[in-house]
BAMIZA-735806 format. One record per residue (C-alpha): residue number from 0; residue in one letter; chain; y, x, z. Coordinates in Angstrom, 2 decimals. Layout:
N
@i=NUM aa=A ch=A y=Y x=X z=Z
...
END
This chain:
395
@i=0 aa=M ch=A y=0.00 x=0.00 z=0.00
@i=1 aa=P ch=A y=2.60 x=2.70 z=0.80
@i=2 aa=I ch=A y=1.88 x=4.28 z=-2.59
@i=3 aa=C ch=A y=2.59 x=0.97 z=-4.33
@i=4 aa=I ch=A y=5.83 x=0.50 z=-2.41
@i=5 aa=R ch=A y=6.94 x=4.01 z=-3.27
@i=6 aa=Y ch=A y=6.06 x=3.50 z=-6.93
@i=7 aa=W ch=A y=8.02 x=0.23 z=-7.03
@i=8 aa=K ch=A y=11.01 x=1.93 z=-5.43
@i=9 aa=E ch=A y=10.96 x=4.91 z=-7.78
@i=10 aa=T ch=A y=10.48 x=2.70 z=-10.84
@i=11 aa=N ch=A y=13.44 x=0.51 z=-9.90
@i=12 aa=E ch=A y=15.59 x=3.55 z=-9.14
@i=13 aa=M ch=A y=14.73 x=4.90 z=-12.59
@i=14 aa=K ch=A y=15.61 x=1.58 z=-14.21
@i=15 aa=T ch=A y=18.91 x=1.49 z=-12.33
@i=16 aa=Q ch=A y=19.77 x=4.96 z=-13.60
@i=17 aa=E ch=A y=18.76 x=4.02 z=-17.15
@i=18 aa=N ch=A y=20.92 x=0.89 z=-17.05
@i=19 aa=S ch=A y=24.01 x=2.74 z=-15.84
@i=20 aa=K ch=A y=25.77 x=5.59 z=-17.57
@i=21 aa=T ch=A y=24.98 x=8.58 z=-15.37
@i=22 aa=V ch=A y=25.71 x=12.23 z=-16.00
@i=23 aa=K ch=A y=24.69 x=15.33 z=-14.11
@i=24 aa=L ch=A y=27.20 x=17.25 z=-12.00
@i=25 aa=Y ch=A y=26.64 x=20.72 z=-10.54
@i=26 aa=T ch=A y=28.74 x=22.07 z=-7.68
@i=27 aa=G ch=A y=29.04 x=25.58 z=-6.28
@i=28 aa=S ch=A y=30.06 x=26.40 z=-2.71
@i=29 aa=Y ch=A y=30.49 x=29.13 z=-0.11
@i=30 aa=N ch=A y=27.53 x=29.56 z=2.23
@i=31 aa=A ch=A y=27.80 x=33.25 z=3.21
@i=32 aa=P ch=A y=30.58 x=35.51 z=4.52
@i=33 aa=V ch=A y=33.24 x=36.54 z=2.01
@i=34 aa=L ch=A y=36.58 x=38.34 z=2.15
@i=35 aa=T ch=A y=39.53 x=36.15 z=1.17
@i=36 aa=G ch=A y=42.54 x=37.24 z=-0.83
@i=37 aa=D ch=A y=44.50 x=38.29 z=2.26
@i=38 aa=G ch=A y=41.60 x=40.38 z=3.57
@i=39 aa=S ch=A y=40.39 x=37.96 z=6.25
@i=40 aa=A ch=A y=36.74 x=36.92 z=6.50
@i=41 aa=Y ch=A y=35.62 x=33.40 z=5.61
@i=42 aa=Q ch=A y=32.29 x=31.69 z=6.32
@i=43 aa=G ch=A y=31.73 x=28.44 z=4.46
@i=44 aa=N ch=A y=29.15 x=25.82 z=5.39
@i=45 aa=G ch=A y=28.16 x=24.92 z=1.85
@i=46 aa=E ch=A y=24.70 x=24.43 z=0.34
@i=47 aa=G ch=A y=24.93 x=26.95 z=-2.49
@i=48 aa=I ch=A y=24.48 x=24.99 z=-5.71
@i=49 aa=C ch=A y=24.00 x=21.22 z=-5.62
@i=50 aa=L ch=A y=22.86 x=18.84 z=-8.35
@i=51 aa=W ch=A y=24.44 x=15.39 z=-8.30
@i=52 aa=S ch=A y=24.10 x=12.23 z=-10.34
@i=53 aa=F ch=A y=27.50 x=10.80 z=-11.29
@i=54 aa=D ch=A y=27.95 x=7.19 z=-12.42
@i=55 aa=E ch=A y=30.58 x=6.94 z=-15.16
@i=56 aa=E ch=A y=30.86 x=3.18 z=-14.62
@i=57 aa=T ch=A y=31.63 x=3.19 z=-10.89
@i=58 aa=G ch=A y=32.62 x=6.77 z=-10.09
@i=59 aa=G ch=A y=29.75 x=6.96 z=-7.59
@i=60 aa=L ch=A y=28.02 x=10.23 z=-6.64
@i=61 aa=E ch=A y=24.46 x=10.79 z=-5.42
@i=62 aa=K ch=A y=23.13 x=14.19 z=-4.36
@i=63 aa=Q ch=A y=19.74 x=15.00 z=-5.88
@i=64 aa=E ch=A y=18.97 x=18.62 z=-5.03
@i=65 aa=S ch=A y=20.45 x=21.66 z=-3.29
@i=66 aa=Y ch=A y=19.77 x=25.36 z=-3.80
@i=67 aa=G ch=A y=20.71 x=27.20 z=-0.63
@i=68 aa=Q ch=A y=19.44 x=30.54 z=-1.92
@i=69 aa=A ch=A y=22.43 x=30.62 z=-4.29
@i=70 aa=L ch=A y=24.81 x=32.63 z=-2.12
@i=71 aa=N ch=A y=28.53 x=31.95 z=-2.56
@i=72 aa=A ch=A y=28.13 x=30.36 z=-5.99
@i=73 aa=S ch=A y=31.89 x=30.09 z=-6.44
@i=74 aa=W ch=A y=31.83 x=29.63 z=-10.22
@i=75 aa=L ch=A y=29.29 x=28.07 z=-12.57
@i=76 aa=T ch=A y=29.10 x=27.91 z=-16.35
@i=77 aa=F ch=A y=26.60 x=26.56 z=-18.87
@i=78 aa=S ch=A y=25.31 x=28.15 z=-22.03
@i=79 aa=P ch=A y=26.65 x=26.38 z=-25.16
@i=80 aa=D ch=A y=23.36 x=24.50 z=-25.63
@i=81 aa=G ch=A y=23.37 x=23.29 z=-22.01
@i=82 aa=R ch=A y=19.92 x=24.72 z=-21.28
@i=83 aa=L ch=A y=21.02 x=27.55 z=-18.99
@i=84 aa=L ch=A y=23.36 x=27.88 z=-16.04
@i=85 aa=Y ch=A y=25.00 x=31.10 z=-14.87
@i=86 aa=A ch=A y=26.45 x=31.43 z=-11.37
@i=87 aa=V ch=A y=28.40 x=34.23 z=-9.75
@i=88 aa=N ch=A y=27.43 x=35.26 z=-6.24
@i=89 aa=E ch=A y=30.80 x=36.10 z=-4.70
@i=90 aa=L ch=A y=29.78 x=38.90 z=-2.36
@i=91 aa=D ch=A y=31.15 x=42.35 z=-1.59
@i=92 aa=D ch=A y=27.66 x=43.79 z=-1.13
@i=93 aa=Y ch=A y=24.39 x=42.63 z=-2.68
@i=94 aa=Q ch=A y=21.08 x=44.06 z=-1.41
@i=95 aa=G ch=A y=22.63 x=47.37 z=-0.46
@i=96 aa=T ch=A y=24.64 x=47.72 z=-3.67
@i=97 aa=H ch=A y=28.42 x=47.52 z=-3.46
@i=98 aa=G ch=A y=29.57 x=44.45 z=-5.35
@i=99 aa=G ch=A y=28.39 x=40.91 z=-5.92
@i=100 aa=A ch=A y=25.77 x=39.48 z=-8.25
@i=101 aa=L ch=A y=25.20 x=37.14 z=-11.19
@i=102 aa=S ch=A y=22.35 x=34.62 z=-11.34
@i=103 aa=A ch=A y=20.71 x=32.96 z=-14.34
@i=104 aa=Y ch=A y=18.94 x=29.58 z=-14.14
@i=105 aa=K ch=A y=16.98 x=27.46 z=-16.57
@i=106 aa=L ch=A y=17.66 x=23.72 z=-16.58
@i=107 aa=E ch=A y=14.48 x=21.65 z=-16.47
@i=108 aa=D ch=A y=14.29 x=18.33 z=-18.33
@i=109 aa=D ch=A y=15.37 x=16.44 z=-15.20
@i=110 aa=G ch=A y=18.33 x=18.77 z=-14.61
@i=111 aa=R ch=A y=16.78 x=20.70 z=-11.76
@i=112 aa=L ch=A y=17.24 x=24.46 z=-11.72
@i=113 aa=A ch=A y=14.64 x=27.20 z=-12.03
@i=114 aa=M ch=A y=15.78 x=30.73 z=-11.23
@i=115 aa=I ch=A y=15.30 x=33.22 z=-14.07
@i=116 aa=N ch=A y=16.79 x=36.40 z=-12.61
@i=117 aa=I ch=A y=19.70 x=37.89 z=-10.68
@i=118 aa=L ch=A y=21.49 x=41.22 z=-11.19
@i=119 aa=P ch=A y=24.30 x=43.10 z=-9.43
@i=120 aa=V ch=A y=27.62 x=43.05 z=-11.30
@i=121 aa=M ch=A y=28.82 x=46.42 z=-9.93
@i=122 aa=G ch=A y=32.09 x=44.87 z=-8.84
@i=123 aa=A ch=A y=33.06 x=43.23 z=-5.56
@i=124 aa=A ch=A y=33.63 x=39.48 z=-5.23
@i=125 aa=P ch=A y=32.85 x=38.13 z=-8.71
@i=126 aa=C ch=A y=34.68 x=34.79 z=-8.87
@i=127 aa=H ch=A y=34.46 x=33.61 z=-12.49
@i=128 aa=V ch=A y=31.88 x=33.70 z=-15.29
@i=129 aa=S ch=A y=31.93 x=32.71 z=-18.98
@i=130 aa=C ch=A y=29.28 x=32.62 z=-21.70
@i=131 aa=D ch=A y=30.19 x=33.27 z=-25.33
@i=132 aa=E ch=A y=29.60 x=30.62 z=-27.98
@i=133 aa=Q ch=A y=26.71 x=32.54 z=-29.57
@i=134 aa=R ch=A y=24.92 x=32.91 z=-26.21
@i=135 aa=R ch=A y=24.79 x=36.66 z=-26.57
@i=136 aa=F ch=A y=26.91 x=37.77 z=-23.63
@i=137 aa=V ch=A y=28.25 x=36.61 z=-20.26
@i=138 aa=Y ch=A y=31.37 x=38.00 z=-18.61
@i=139 aa=T ch=A y=32.25 x=38.07 z=-14.92
@i=140 aa=A ch=A y=35.69 x=38.53 z=-13.35
@i=141 aa=N ch=A y=35.29 x=40.65 z=-10.21
@i=142 aa=Y ch=A y=38.24 x=39.93 z=-7.91
@i=143 aa=N ch=A y=37.96 x=42.66 z=-5.29
@i=144 aa=G ch=A y=36.52 x=45.09 z=-7.82
@i=145 aa=G ch=A y=39.49 x=44.62 z=-10.15
@i=146 aa=S ch=A y=37.03 x=44.66 z=-13.02
@i=147 aa=L ch=A y=35.32 x=42.74 z=-15.80
@i=148 aa=S ch=A y=31.54 x=43.04 z=-16.31
@i=149 aa=C ch=A y=29.65 x=42.14 z=-19.49
@i=150 aa=F ch=A y=25.92 x=41.38 z=-19.59
@i=151 aa=R ch=A y=23.80 x=41.03 z=-22.70
@i=152 aa=L ch=A y=21.51 x=37.99 z=-22.71
@i=153 aa=A ch=A y=17.87 x=38.09 z=-23.70
@i=154 aa=E ch=A y=16.38 x=35.48 z=-26.03
@i=155 aa=D ch=A y=15.18 x=33.40 z=-23.07
@i=156 aa=G ch=A y=18.65 x=33.47 z=-21.49
@i=157 aa=S ch=A y=17.80 x=36.01 z=-18.83
@i=158 aa=L ch=A y=20.30 x=38.70 z=-17.89
@i=159 aa=S ch=A y=19.76 x=42.17 z=-19.30
@i=160 aa=E ch=A y=21.35 x=45.17 z=-17.66
@i=161 aa=M ch=A y=25.13 x=45.38 z=-17.65
@i=162 aa=Y ch=A y=26.30 x=46.19 z=-21.18
@i=163 aa=W ch=A y=29.82 x=47.42 z=-20.45
@i=164 aa=Q ch=A y=32.53 x=47.17 z=-17.80
@i=165 aa=L ch=A y=36.31 x=47.24 z=-17.88
@i=166 aa=V ch=A y=38.06 x=48.43 z=-14.71
@i=167 aa=H ch=A y=41.75 x=47.60 z=-14.37
@i=168 aa=Q ch=A y=44.16 x=50.13 z=-12.89
@i=169 aa=F ch=A y=47.87 x=50.29 z=-12.24
@i=170 aa=G ch=A y=49.41 x=52.47 z=-14.92
@i=171 aa=E ch=A y=52.72 x=53.79 z=-16.16
@i=172 aa=K ch=A y=53.40 x=50.63 z=-18.18
@i=173 aa=E ch=A y=53.10 x=48.45 z=-15.08
@i=174 aa=N ch=A y=55.32 x=50.69 z=-12.93
@i=175 aa=R ch=A y=58.04 x=51.98 z=-15.23
@i=176 aa=D ch=A y=60.24 x=48.89 z=-14.74
@i=177 aa=G ch=A y=59.91 x=48.99 z=-10.95
@i=178 aa=R ch=A y=57.25 x=46.29 z=-10.77
@i=179 aa=D ch=A y=55.37 x=48.33 z=-8.17
@i=180 aa=R ch=A y=58.20 x=47.84 z=-5.66
@i=181 aa=L ch=A y=58.37 x=44.08 z=-6.20
@i=182 aa=R ch=A y=54.71 x=43.08 z=-6.02
@i=183 aa=N ch=A y=53.26 x=41.08 z=-3.14
@i=184 aa=P ch=A y=52.23 x=43.87 z=-0.71
@i=185 aa=V ch=A y=49.21 x=41.97 z=0.64
@i=186 aa=R ch=A y=47.83 x=40.25 z=-2.45
@i=187 aa=Q ch=A y=48.86 x=42.73 z=-5.14
@i=188 aa=E ch=A y=47.97 x=46.06 z=-3.54
@i=189 aa=K ch=A y=45.57 x=46.67 z=-6.46
@i=190 aa=P ch=A y=44.31 x=44.89 z=-9.59
@i=191 aa=H ch=A y=42.44 x=41.63 z=-8.95
@i=192 aa=V ch=A y=40.74 x=40.17 z=-12.03
@i=193 aa=H ch=A y=40.49 x=36.44 z=-11.30
@i=194 aa=S ch=A y=39.43 x=34.81 z=-14.58
@i=195 aa=A ch=A y=37.50 x=35.76 z=-17.70
@i=196 aa=A ch=A y=37.70 x=32.71 z=-19.95
@i=197 aa=I ch=A y=36.22 x=32.33 z=-23.44
@i=198 aa=K ch=A y=38.02 x=30.53 z=-26.27
@i=199 aa=G ch=A y=36.40 x=30.87 z=-29.68
@i=200 aa=D ch=A y=35.86 x=34.56 z=-30.34
@i=201 aa=T ch=A y=38.45 x=35.68 z=-27.77
@i=202 aa=L ch=A y=38.17 x=36.47 z=-24.07
@i=203 aa=W ch=A y=41.20 x=35.89 z=-21.85
@i=204 aa=I ch=A y=41.66 x=37.79 z=-18.59
@i=205 aa=A ch=A y=44.03 x=36.87 z=-15.76
@i=206 aa=D ch=A y=44.76 x=39.67 z=-13.28
@i=207 aa=L ch=A y=46.37 x=38.37 z=-10.10
@i=208 aa=G ch=A y=47.13 x=41.90 z=-8.89
@i=209 aa=T ch=A y=48.98 x=43.19 z=-11.96
@i=210 aa=D ch=A y=50.56 x=39.89 z=-13.14
@i=211 aa=E ch=A y=49.01 x=40.52 z=-16.57
@i=212 aa=V ch=A y=47.26 x=38.07 z=-18.89
@i=213 aa=S ch=A y=45.25 x=39.76 z=-21.66
@i=214 aa=C ch=A y=43.48 x=38.57 z=-24.78
@i=215 aa=M ch=A y=40.38 x=40.52 z=-25.78
@i=216 aa=A ch=A y=38.85 x=40.30 z=-29.27
@i=217 aa=P ch=A y=35.51 x=41.50 z=-30.65
@i=218 aa=G ch=A y=35.46 x=45.23 z=-31.26
@i=219 aa=K ch=A y=33.39 x=47.29 z=-33.63
@i=220 aa=C ch=A y=30.62 x=47.81 z=-31.08
@i=221 aa=G ch=A y=29.17 x=44.32 z=-30.78
@i=222 aa=G ch=A y=29.79 x=42.89 z=-27.32
@i=223 aa=E ch=A y=32.37 x=45.47 z=-26.27
@i=224 aa=M ch=A y=35.70 x=43.73 z=-26.73
@i=225 aa=E ch=A y=39.04 x=45.36 z=-27.36
@i=226 aa=R ch=A y=42.45 x=44.36 z=-26.09
@i=227 aa=A ch=A y=44.22 x=42.39 z=-28.83
@i=228 aa=A ch=A y=47.37 x=41.48 z=-26.90
@i=229 aa=S ch=A y=48.72 x=41.09 z=-23.39
@i=230 aa=V ch=A y=51.75 x=39.77 z=-21.56
@i=231 aa=F ch=A y=53.18 x=40.50 z=-18.12
@i=232 aa=L ch=A y=54.35 x=37.45 z=-16.20
@i=233 aa=P ch=A y=57.26 x=37.72 z=-13.74
@i=234 aa=V ch=A y=56.54 x=40.09 z=-10.86
@i=235 aa=G ch=A y=54.71 x=38.37 z=-8.01
@i=236 aa=S ch=A y=53.38 x=35.50 z=-10.15
@i=237 aa=G ch=A y=49.71 x=36.21 z=-9.49
@i=238 aa=P ch=A y=47.98 x=34.66 z=-12.56
@i=239 aa=R ch=A y=44.72 x=33.04 z=-11.52
@i=240 aa=S ch=A y=43.05 x=30.27 z=-13.57
@i=241 aa=I ch=A y=43.15 x=29.50 z=-17.30
@i=242 aa=A ch=A y=42.92 x=26.41 z=-19.51
@i=243 aa=F ch=A y=43.26 x=26.16 z=-23.29
@i=244 aa=S ch=A y=44.67 x=23.64 z=-25.73
@i=245 aa=D ch=A y=42.01 x=22.36 z=-28.11
@i=246 aa=D ch=A y=43.19 x=24.55 z=-31.00
@i=247 aa=G ch=A y=43.74 x=27.58 z=-28.77
@i=248 aa=S ch=A y=47.42 x=27.91 z=-29.67
@i=249 aa=H ch=A y=48.50 x=27.36 z=-26.06
@i=250 aa=V ch=A y=47.09 x=28.91 z=-22.91
@i=251 aa=Y ch=A y=47.90 x=27.44 z=-19.48
@i=252 aa=V ch=A y=47.69 x=29.74 z=-16.46
@i=253 aa=T ch=A y=48.15 x=28.88 z=-12.79
@i=254 aa=C ch=A y=50.24 x=31.49 z=-10.98
@i=255 aa=E ch=A y=48.86 x=31.47 z=-7.45
@i=256 aa=L ch=A y=51.56 x=33.46 z=-5.68
@i=257 aa=S ch=A y=54.66 x=31.92 z=-7.26
@i=258 aa=N ch=A y=53.25 x=28.36 z=-7.38
@i=259 aa=E ch=A y=53.95 x=28.01 z=-11.08
@i=260 aa=I ch=A y=52.16 x=27.16 z=-14.29
@i=261 aa=A ch=A y=52.72 x=29.54 z=-17.18
@i=262 aa=V ch=A y=52.58 x=28.06 z=-20.67
@i=263 aa=L ch=A y=51.69 x=30.83 z=-23.11
@i=264 aa=Q ch=A y=51.85 x=30.61 z=-26.88
@i=265 aa=W ch=A y=49.14 x=32.48 z=-28.76
@i=266 aa=E ch=A y=49.84 x=33.55 z=-32.34
@i=267 aa=K ch=A y=46.41 x=34.65 z=-33.50
@i=268 aa=E ch=A y=47.36 x=36.16 z=-36.85
@i=269 aa=E ch=A y=50.16 x=38.24 z=-35.35
@i=270 aa=K ch=A y=48.11 x=38.94 z=-32.21
@i=271 aa=R ch=A y=51.09 x=38.04 z=-30.06
@i=272 aa=I ch=A y=51.36 x=36.26 z=-26.69
@i=273 aa=S ch=A y=54.72 x=34.85 z=-25.62
@i=274 aa=V ch=A y=55.80 x=32.95 z=-22.52
@i=275 aa=Q ch=A y=56.93 x=29.49 z=-23.60
@i=276 aa=Q ch=A y=57.52 x=27.94 z=-20.18
@i=277 aa=M ch=A y=57.26 x=28.60 z=-16.44
@i=278 aa=I ch=A y=57.20 x=25.39 z=-14.38
@i=279 aa=S ch=A y=56.67 x=24.78 z=-10.66
@i=280 aa=S ch=A y=53.31 x=23.38 z=-9.57
@i=281 aa=L ch=A y=54.80 x=21.80 z=-6.45
@i=282 aa=P ch=A y=56.39 x=18.38 z=-5.99
@i=283 aa=E ch=A y=60.17 x=18.32 z=-6.20
@i=284 aa=N ch=A y=62.05 x=17.62 z=-2.96
@i=285 aa=D ch=A y=58.89 x=16.89 z=-1.00
@i=286 aa=G ch=A y=60.71 x=17.33 z=2.29
@i=287 aa=N ch=A y=58.01 x=19.58 z=3.69
@i=288 aa=G ch=A y=59.34 x=23.09 z=3.24
@i=289 aa=E ch=A y=57.01 x=24.77 z=5.74
@i=290 aa=K ch=A y=53.91 x=23.35 z=4.07
@i=291 aa=T ch=A y=55.20 x=24.21 z=0.61
@i=292 aa=Q ch=A y=55.97 x=27.81 z=1.56
@i=293 aa=S ch=A y=52.34 x=28.38 z=2.57
@i=294 aa=S ch=A y=50.96 x=26.77 z=-0.58
@i=295 aa=T ch=A y=49.11 x=28.54 z=-3.40
@i=296 aa=V ch=A y=48.21 x=26.85 z=-6.68
@i=297 aa=G ch=A y=44.57 x=27.20 z=-7.70
@i=298 aa=G ch=A y=42.44 x=25.20 z=-10.12
@i=299 aa=I ch=A y=43.51 x=23.79 z=-13.47
@i=300 aa=V ch=A y=42.01 x=21.35 z=-15.97
@i=301 aa=L ch=A y=43.17 x=19.60 z=-19.14
@i=302 aa=S ch=A y=42.25 x=16.02 z=-20.04
@i=303 aa=P ch=A y=39.79 x=15.67 z=-22.95
@i=304 aa=D ch=A y=42.57 x=14.46 z=-25.27
@i=305 aa=G ch=A y=44.82 x=17.37 z=-24.25
@i=306 aa=R ch=A y=47.69 x=15.09 z=-23.23
@i=307 aa=Y ch=A y=47.61 x=15.72 z=-19.47
@i=308 aa=L ch=A y=47.12 x=18.76 z=-17.27
@i=309 aa=Y ch=A y=46.10 x=18.79 z=-13.59
@i=310 aa=V ch=A y=46.48 x=21.53 z=-10.96
@i=311 aa=G ch=A y=45.63 x=21.84 z=-7.27
@i=312 aa=N ch=A y=48.19 x=22.96 z=-4.70
@i=313 aa=R ch=A y=46.37 x=24.45 z=-1.72
@i=314 aa=G ch=A y=48.45 x=24.22 z=1.43
@i=315 aa=D ch=A y=50.60 x=21.42 z=0.08
@i=316 aa=D ch=A y=47.18 x=19.81 z=-0.53
@i=317 aa=S ch=A y=48.34 x=17.88 z=-3.56
@i=318 aa=I ch=A y=47.23 x=17.44 z=-7.14
@i=319 aa=G ch=A y=49.97 x=17.88 z=-9.71
@i=320 aa=V ch=A y=49.82 x=15.83 z=-12.92
@i=321 aa=Y ch=A y=51.71 x=17.00 z=-16.02
@i=322 aa=H ch=A y=52.29 x=15.55 z=-19.46
@i=323 aa=V ch=A y=51.73 x=17.92 z=-22.40
@i=324 aa=D ch=A y=54.17 x=17.29 z=-25.26
@i=325 aa=N ch=A y=53.66 x=17.98 z=-28.96
@i=326 aa=Q ch=A y=54.95 x=21.55 z=-28.53
@i=327 aa=G ch=A y=52.57 x=22.25 z=-25.64
@i=328 aa=S ch=A y=55.27 x=22.19 z=-22.94
@i=329 aa=L ch=A y=54.77 x=20.48 z=-19.57
@i=330 aa=S ch=A y=56.70 x=17.87 z=-17.62
@i=331 aa=G ch=A y=55.77 x=16.54 z=-14.17
@i=332 aa=V ch=A y=54.30 x=13.04 z=-13.93
@i=333 aa=Q ch=A y=52.79 x=12.66 z=-10.45
@i=334 aa=W ch=A y=51.88 x=14.51 z=-7.26
@i=335 aa=I ch=A y=49.17 x=12.84 z=-5.21
@i=336 aa=S ch=A y=47.44 x=13.86 z=-1.98
@i=337 aa=S ch=A y=44.07 x=15.53 z=-2.55
@i=338 aa=D ch=A y=42.85 x=13.64 z=0.53
@i=339 aa=G ch=A y=41.64 x=16.89 z=2.04
@i=340 aa=R ch=A y=42.50 x=20.52 z=2.69
@i=341 aa=N ch=A y=42.53 x=23.29 z=0.11
@i=342 aa=P ch=A y=41.90 x=21.47 z=-3.20
@i=343 aa=R ch=A y=40.36 x=24.35 z=-5.13
@i=344 aa=G ch=A y=38.00 x=23.05 z=-7.80
@i=345 aa=F ch=A y=38.59 x=20.30 z=-10.36
@i=346 aa=Q ch=A y=36.73 x=18.66 z=-13.19
@i=347 aa=I ch=A y=37.21 x=15.61 z=-15.39
@i=348 aa=S ch=A y=34.13 x=13.54 z=-16.21
@i=349 aa=P ch=A y=32.89 x=13.51 z=-19.82
@i=350 aa=S ch=A y=34.31 x=10.01 z=-20.38
@i=351 aa=G ch=A y=37.75 x=11.17 z=-19.24
@i=352 aa=R ch=A y=37.98 x=8.28 z=-16.80
@i=353 aa=W ch=A y=37.47 x=10.20 z=-13.55
@i=354 aa=L ch=A y=38.82 x=13.38 z=-11.97
@i=355 aa=L ch=A y=36.84 x=15.00 z=-9.16
@i=356 aa=A ch=A y=38.56 x=17.32 z=-6.68
@i=357 aa=A ch=A y=36.79 x=19.69 z=-4.28
@i=358 aa=N ch=A y=38.61 x=20.22 z=-0.97
@i=359 aa=Q ch=A y=37.12 x=23.47 z=0.34
@i=360 aa=D ch=A y=38.41 x=23.42 z=3.92
@i=361 aa=S ch=A y=37.81 x=19.73 z=4.67
@i=362 aa=D ch=A y=34.31 x=19.78 z=3.15
@i=363 aa=N ch=A y=34.72 x=16.83 z=0.83
@i=364 aa=L ch=A y=34.64 x=15.75 z=-2.80
@i=365 aa=V ch=A y=37.20 x=13.14 z=-3.81
@i=366 aa=V ch=A y=36.82 x=10.92 z=-6.87
@i=367 aa=F ch=A y=40.05 x=9.78 z=-8.52
@i=368 aa=E ch=A y=40.27 x=7.21 z=-11.29
@i=369 aa=R ch=A y=42.45 x=8.44 z=-14.14
@i=370 aa=D ch=A y=44.76 x=6.28 z=-16.25
@i=371 aa=G ch=A y=44.24 x=7.49 z=-19.80
@i=372 aa=E ch=A y=47.68 x=6.33 z=-20.93
@i=373 aa=T ch=A y=49.86 x=7.64 z=-18.11
@i=374 aa=G ch=A y=47.60 x=10.41 z=-16.78
@i=375 aa=K ch=A y=48.16 x=9.19 z=-13.22
@i=376 aa=L ch=A y=45.45 x=9.30 z=-10.57
@i=377 aa=E ch=A y=44.29 x=6.79 z=-7.97
@i=378 aa=K ch=A y=41.82 x=7.67 z=-5.21
@i=379 aa=R ch=A y=38.53 x=5.77 z=-5.26
@i=380 aa=W ch=A y=35.79 x=7.55 z=-3.28
@i=381 aa=V ch=A y=35.31 x=10.39 z=-0.79
@i=382 aa=Y ch=A y=32.00 x=12.24 z=-0.28
@i=383 aa=E ch=A y=30.95 x=14.91 z=2.21
@i=384 aa=A ch=A y=30.32 x=18.26 z=0.54
@i=385 aa=G ch=A y=30.52 x=21.57 z=2.40
@i=386 aa=A ch=A y=32.91 x=24.24 z=1.09
@i=387 aa=V ch=A y=32.60 x=23.19 z=-2.56
@i=388 aa=V ch=A y=34.90 x=25.22 z=-4.83
@i=389 aa=C ch=A y=33.53 x=24.68 z=-8.35
@i=390 aa=L ch=A y=32.36 x=21.64 z=-10.33
@i=391 aa=Q ch=A y=30.74 x=21.47 z=-13.78
@i=392 aa=F ch=A y=29.50 x=18.40 z=-15.65
@i=393 aa=L ch=A y=26.55 x=18.81 z=-17.99
@i=394 aa=K ch=A y=27.84 x=17.34 z=-21.26
END
């Protein structure tokens, strides 16, 4: 009898899922000690990587599986075919080797993860990972290492040994205009590579420590990319996270230290990057100066139609909504409470109807319904989720 009851329950649950439009969501969280940007230690109470079922009709979330062995999985990315998942392990030391690690997983038919392999990245605190469109290479941004690591992928998606590494350093170009005297002494004491984002055949790097955003293009040696162009943002900006317009002509970068969004114009033929706009990420006249002063902008995401951009203000604990005009410039539309502390990770559901925000320090995921015409958000649901910092929908 218990077997029959269980079978009836599982069958009806399967029918319910089939009758509703559900998609798979993967979240990454902190579950081991890590050094933060200001040098202090942080211990999150996350579950590593979690697999969720998300209902596009209601905005409801249901946790299906957790993978606690995934230490400090602070950024996740899929292979272009959606069959593999790569996760950084944001650590300063991995199994006696200085630096963090990178993990490769295979997605089973039901979305559950099977570990393939894990390798050290030879750089401390990897915090971002991207996979190229041909599924030949993955790139990690190593924050405390101030470096970029490239791994060649085997046919089965497993990680081969590190193929090449780029280590950033302060040089004459960065110091000749006195930038060294004006940098943030705590956060910009050395290079801090924060993002390594793929767009087409280019790789974009944001270095919070040097205020530089670089575009790398394929070189003559296969996976080893060469610098095509770069731009220095105002001193003390602290470029962090990157989003792209659909055609790649505009690049949007959150500037963590100055609480701004940089709108960059990319002229591919001329290999030229120019700053089109710098706009504050914080609400105007919010009447809370003390809270605003301690704020740092973090995550960024564009709506599927490219008309609206969203950023998270950590400290102010708000989500900023911006309209993107025909020239790619931004104008503020709304600032809404994240309903938690430290809104770090964001993602918009495949339908474009929902935005999910991960509040790292209040251990919750908040589901907002998104107005496709105005871009504005309205809170719908709140779910417990320990120290989540990254979200990725399987599309």
